[in-house]
N, C-alpha and C positions, 0 to 999 in steps of 0.2 A: 567541200561537203564532207561531213564525217561519214566514214564507211562503217555500216552496221550490217552484219550478215546473219543475225539470228533475232527472232522476236516471237512473242506470244501475244495472241489477240483473242478476244471473246467476241463471238458472233451469235446473233439471235435473229431468226427469221420472224416475220410478222405473224401475229395471231390471226386466225380467221374471224371474220365478223359474226356477230350473233344473228340467228334467225329471228324474224319478227313475229310477234303474236298480235294479230290484227283481224278485224272483221269488216266486211263491207258496210258502209253507213251511207245509204242513199235514200233520197226521198221516195216514198211509196214502196220501199223495200225494207220492211221492218225486221226481217230475219235474214239479213245478208250472210253469205257464207264466209269462210276464212279466206283472207287475202294477204297473209303475212309472207313477205319475200325472204329469200335466202341471204345469208351474209356473204360478203366477198371473201375471196381467198387471200391469205396473208402473203406478203412479198417474200421471195426467196433471197438468199445471199449467195453471190458468186465471187470467186476470185478470178482475175483476168491478168495475163501477162502483158506488160507494157514495156516496149523496148526503150522508151525515153527515161525510165527509172534505172538507177544504178545501185541503190542501197535500200535497206529496210528501215532507214532512220525515222521516217514519219510514224512508224508503229511504236516507237519509244515514247511518243507524245500523245498518240491517240490509239488506245488499245481496245476500245469498246465500239462495236458496230451493230446496228439494229435496223432491220428492214421495216417498212411501213405495215401496219396491221390492215386487215380488210375492213371495209365499212359495214355497218350493221344493215340488215335487210329493213325494208319499209313496207308500209301498207300498199294496197293496190298491186300486190305481187311484184314489187320493185326489188330487184336484187342489188345488194350492196356492191360498191365499186371494189375491185381487187386492189390489194395493197401494192405499192410500187416496189419492185425488186431492187436490191442494193448490189452494185458491182464495185468491188474493191480492187484497185490496181496494185500489182506487185511487180518487181523486176523480173524480166525474163531469166529463167534459171532457178526460180524459187521452187523448192520442194515443200509440199504441204503435208503435215502430220496431224493426227489426232493427238493432242497433248496428253491425254489420259492413257491411251493404249499404245501410243507411238506407232500406230499403223499408218503407213504411207497412203495418203488420199490421192495425191496427184503430183506430177512433175511438170511444171509449167515451163517447158523448154522451148516454146515457140511464141513469137509475138502474137498477141490477141487470143491465145489459147485460154479457154475458160473451164472452170469446174464448179459445180454446185456443191456448196459446203453446208448449207442449212436450208431445209425445205419449209416453205410457209404452211401454216395450218389451214385446213379445209374450213370453208365457211359453214356455219350452222344452218340447218334447214328451218324455214319458216313454217308456221302452223298450217299453211295451205297444203303442204306436203303430206300432212297426216290425216287429211280428210278421207273418209270412207263412206260407203252407203249407210253404214250403221253408226258412224261417228262423224256427224256433219258439222259439229262445232268444236273441234279439238282445241283444248286449252294448253297445248304444249308447243314449244319451239326449242330448237337446239342452240346451245352456245357454240361458238366457233372453237375449233381445235387450237391448242397452243402451237406456236411455231417451234421448230427445232432450235436448240442452242448447244453450243460446244466451245471448247477452248482449242485453238489451233496453234501448233508450233510451225513457224516459218523458218526455213533454212535456205540461204542463198548460196548457190554454187555458180560461180562465174562461167560464162560461155566464152571461152577463148580457144583459138586454134593451137597456139603455142604457149607453153609455160616455161618461164625462165627460173631455174632454181640454182641455189648455190649457198655458200656460207656467207655470213655477214661480211660486208665490205669487199665482196668479190667484183663489184662493178655492175650489178644488175640494173640499178636505176639509171646509171650513165648509159648503159647499152640501150635500154628502151627509149631513152630520150634522144639517142642518135638515129635510131632506125624508125621512129614514129614521131608523132606530134605530142606524145605524152610528156608532161613536165613534172615528174615526181621530185620530191625533196631529195637533194643530193649533198652528202657531206662525207668527209673522210673519217668516219667512225662507225662502229657496228650498230646495227638495228636502226639505221636512219629510216628504212622502209618499215613502217609498222602496219601497213595495210596493203593489199594488192593494188597494183596500178595497171590500167589497161591502155594499150596503144594500138592504133590501126596502122598497119604497114602496107604501103603500095609498092609492088615490085613486079616488073614486067606488066602483064595484063591482068594481074590479080590483086586483090586486097585480102589481108587476113589479120586477125586480132591476136595480139601478144599480151600476155599477163606477166608482170614482174612480181614474184612472190617475196614476202619478207624472208630474211636470211634464216637458214636452218643451222643448227649446231648439233654435234654428236649427242644423241640421246633425245632428240626432238620428239620422236614418236612416243617417248615416255613422259613428255611434258617439259623437257628442259628448254631453256630460252623462251621463245614465243610458242614453243610446243607445236602441236599439230593443228591448231585452230584453223590455219589457212591452207593446210594441205588439201582440204576438200575441194579447193578451187582449181586444182590441176586434174581432178578426176575426169573432167569432160574434155580436156585438151587432147589433141591428136599427136602432138610432138612435144617432147621435153628438151630444153636446152640445159645441159649441165655446164654452168659457167664456173670455171676453175681459176683461182688466183694462185699462181705459183711463186709469188714474190716473197713469201715468208719462209721459204725453204730452199736449200741448195741441192736437195736430193730429188732427182727425177722420179724415183720410186715413190717418194712421199707425195709427189704431185698426183701420181696415179692412185695412191691411197685415199686422197681427198675425194676423187671420183667414186671409189668403192664405198667410202663412208656415206656419200650422198645416196647411193643406191640402197645401202642397208637401211637408211632412214625411211626411204620410200617403201621398202619391203616390210619394215616394222609397222608402218601405217596401213598399207593395203598392198598385198603382193601383186595384184593385177597391174599396178602402176609400172612394174618392171617390163611388161609386155608392150608398152608404148614405144613408138619410134623415138629415137633420141639423136641429138647432135651434141658432141662434146666440143666446147669452145674454151681454149686456153687464153685467158685475158692478160692484159698489161704487158704486151710485148714492146711497148714504148720504153719500158725500163731496161737499161743496158744489161743488167745482170740476168734478167729474164730472157732477153733476146739471145744472149750467149748460150742459153741452155735449150733452145728450141729443138735442135736435132736430137739431143739426148732424150728429151721428153717425148718427142715424136716416136723414137725407136721403142721406148718402153710401152707406149700405147699400141703401136703396130704389132708388137709381139703378142698382145692380147686380142688382136683382131679389130682394133678400134683406130679409125683415122680421124684425129682431132683437127679442128681448124684453129689457127693461131691468129688472134685479133688484138686490137687495141680499141676498146670502147671510147677511150679518151681522145685519141687522134682520128679514129675512124678507119684505121688501117685494116684491110681485109674484111670489112663489114659486108661488101658485096658478095664475097665468097661465102660468108655465113648465110646471108639471105638466100643465095642460090641453093644451098643445102636445105634450108627450110622450105623453099619453094618446091624443090624436087620431092622432099618427104611428104609434103601436103598434096601436091598435084601430080606426082608420078611422071608419066611420059609427057605431060604438058610442059615440063621444065625446059627452059631454054639456056643455051650457053650465054655467058656474060659477054 
């Protein structure tokens, strides 16, 4: 399924039904009074979070939504039926904005959470409503009010517990495929991952969701490479995994520089991301020249107060150690020894 995380839609609530202009017509009652009923209320439009949806793709094919109008009033003081409200399902994690003002309307961050986005029009009053002792045969009835209409901008921010970030070809997709049942496209060239991938991890007595983000490059927060389009998806995560590929350099200090560059990109996008819990994972220790540098790389990171975990996403080496660190970061004292 194609991953779409932005969309614009037009919504219109139903118009209220018109009031009825009517008089009693009964045998032996030549001057029957007014009996025009009121019009029904127009249907409202709601957005509802649905955990079974993963993308806003459907809104690229269907962008106009309209609720049912209220029925017109009838004689014999019969009120028109209310219009049926329209409920539009969106993925959990969808933020709703007014497209004109960009004012945030709602953050649908829980399954089945709903928000009213367009209110149906009130039904018009029938002429029976306008009868008075001095005006016994009113010749007026109201038209129903128009339903509200607006253009909405939908922005999806994935709900994941852990976000995996790194430069292109660092092994993010391989890692998520090893620790979960996610099966992203994997190849040995940059930007294989063009959209976020989600995987559910089961470890000890808990499950948590991990998101693999498309690769960042230096200057991403300014639009370089795939830019910051997907960085919004890590805003809701509780823990970030900085996945580092040391295979392209012989300098342990340059490996640390890769980590610093990742943090600078996060800071350039949104400084608050630096406050998240993080785990630094040095990947590709299955390569001989990387394995030989483990102690040197570890020393450089420890001097900065950071204890990395050394893994091979390809062979699975030390992945339990990585998962334990994630488990402890997410669940605190509930963490167990492997």
